[in-house]
N, C-alpha and C positions, 0 to 999 in steps of 0.2 A: 342913500336912505335906506335904513335897517326894513325890511319886509313886516310887516301887521302881524305875522304869526313868531317870528323871530324876537319881535318886541315882547309880545303878549308873555313869551317862554322865559324871558330875560326877567321882565315887570315881577312877573307871580313863581319866582325859582323858588321864595320860602314856601309856597306852598305844596311846591313839587317834593321838595327838600323833605317836607315834613310826613309825607308819601312816600319816598325812596327809604326815609326811618323810619317808616311805622313799628312798634311791637307785632304787629300782624306779619308785615311783610320779613321782617328780623327773623320771628322764629320759624316763619313758613321754610326761610334758606339754611335754617340751621337745622331744621327736623324735627322742631321740638312744638310747635303751633298745636294746640289742641283740635284734636279730630272733630269734637264738637262746633269750635269757631268755623272749619273750613266747610264741613255739612250748611252750617247757617249761610255762610258765605254763597255757596253754590246755590242755594235755594232763592236766595234772594237776587242772586247775579240772574239765574234764570228770569226773573220775572222783568228784569231790567232788559235783559239782551231780549227779550221779545220784544220789549215796545222799541227796543234800537232799532229792530230789526224792520218793525212795521214803518220806522220811518223814513228807513231809506226807500220802502215801497212808496209811500207818501210821495218823496221826492220823487222818482222815477216818472209814477202818477200822476205826477200835476206839474214837472217843469216845463218848459218851452228851451230850455238850453240841453241841446245835443249832448255836449259835453259832460254836464253832472245828471244826463240819464244815461250815460254809459258808462260813468264812471261806479254811479250806486248800484247797475245792475249786476255790475262786476263784485263789486263791494258785498252785495247779498248772496252772488254764489259762494264767494270766498267765506262766506260765514258759515252758509250751511255746509259748506264741505269741508271746513275746516274746525272754527272755535264749536258751532255746536254740536259736530258728531265727537270731537275730544271732549267735551264735558257728559256725553252722553255715555262715555267708558268707566266718568268720572264718578256718575250716578250709580253704575254698575257696581263698582267695586266698592264706593261707601254704603250699597243697600239702599239707595235715597228712592223711593218710592213714588211711581206719579199721585198717588195718593197724598204722600206727605207734602208732595210739592202745591197740589192745590188745597190742601190744608191748612197747612204754615202762612198764618198772617203775614200780609205784606209788612216790612219795616218802616218806621217815617223816612227814614235814611234814604232809601229804595222808592218809593213812593214820592218825596220831593222832587227826586232826582231824574224821574220818568217825565212829573208834570213841568217840569221848569222845560225838560225837550220840545215838550206838547204845546207848551204857553208861546215857546219863541217859534216853534212852526205856523201857528195857526193867528200871530198877531204881528210877527215881525217879517222882516225881509230873510230872505232865504240865507243871505251871510250869517244872517243872525243865529240862526236855525244851524248851520256848518259851523259856525264859532265854539255854539255849544257840545258839536258831536266830536271836537275834536280831541279835545285832554284825555279823553279813555283810551283810543287806540296809542296814541301818541307817550301818554305816562306807561301802559303796558309794556310798550316795547321799550321804552329807559328801564321801566325795573328788570325784563329780562334782559338786555345787554350786561346791564351791571351785575347780577347775580347768575348768570348762563354757567359760569365756570368755576364755581363756587362749588356748584352740585351738592346738590340740599341730598343728605342721609335719608330722608323719606323718600321714595322713589315719586310716589302722585305730588307730590309738592315740585320735586324737581320737573315734571312731565307739563305740571301747569308753567311753571317758569319758561319752558322751551316751548307753549305753544303760542309765545308772543316774541317770538326770535324769527330771525330770515330774512331773506333779499326783497322776496312780495311782498310781506307787510312793510319792510323798510320803503318800497316804492310808494306803496299805498298811500302811507301818509305822507311821504313829502311829495305823493300828487294832489290831494286834498290839501296841503298848506298852501301849495302854486295856485290852487281853486280859490281858497281863501283871500290869498293874500292881492287875486286878480281881482275880486268883489271888493276888498278894502281899499284899493285903488282910485275905483270909480265912488268909494261912498259917499257921501256928506258926513258933516262932522256930527249929526245927530245920530246917524249909522254906524259910523265906526264907537261911538261912545255904548252905546245897545251891542254891539258885537266883542268892543269889551268886559263888558260887565256880562255876558253871556258866559264866554270862556273864563272868566275870574269863579262865576257863579260853579263851573261846572266843576272848576279846580277844587273849590274847595268839596264839594261836592265827593268830589275821588278820595280827596283824605277821609273822607267821614263815613264811606262806605267801607274803609278797611276798620275803624273803631264800631262802628255797627255790628258790625261780624264779631269782633273781639268779646263785645261784651254780650250779642245776642241781643241786640238795642229792641224794647216793647215799645209800643204805645202807653 
């Protein structure tokens, strides 16, 4: 029997392919993405990642599962020392100030994505929250794996691509998949359905996030 995570990746491949081939990603790889769109993406993603990190901390604080606690403690450290630190360099290079981050309104898609994850955390089994969290790192790793050797002519875009590659990131995704697959094996039909729905919505919102940045989406 195919594991839950592999089955979800196959079932919703159409959404993932649309992300992999979205104009935002293609233009980023080609080096001709409008810097305004990239700046808008970074500001909205700052909001998203801040709450993504809070969910990690909430899981650490509330779970009685030692494996989950250890995984998300490490994931939180990796985020602080990796992705968050890299983003700070991007902000400095693009002159994105703290005031700008605080005053730019949160776009609908960023708001909906964060709300989706919180809703799952507070109303569903932990397995459903894990399924909601998975598409983000997994999709970014796939994007990086596909584009890293194309060498975007725009240096900052190439650094963004490189930020999501490497054995450590791949191992973290593999471990999260294993944890989710373990929970899926124990889940009843209702919980499995909720896990799938959660994974699907996050996959759709990942796709929507690129378009949000490209169009600089507003309410």
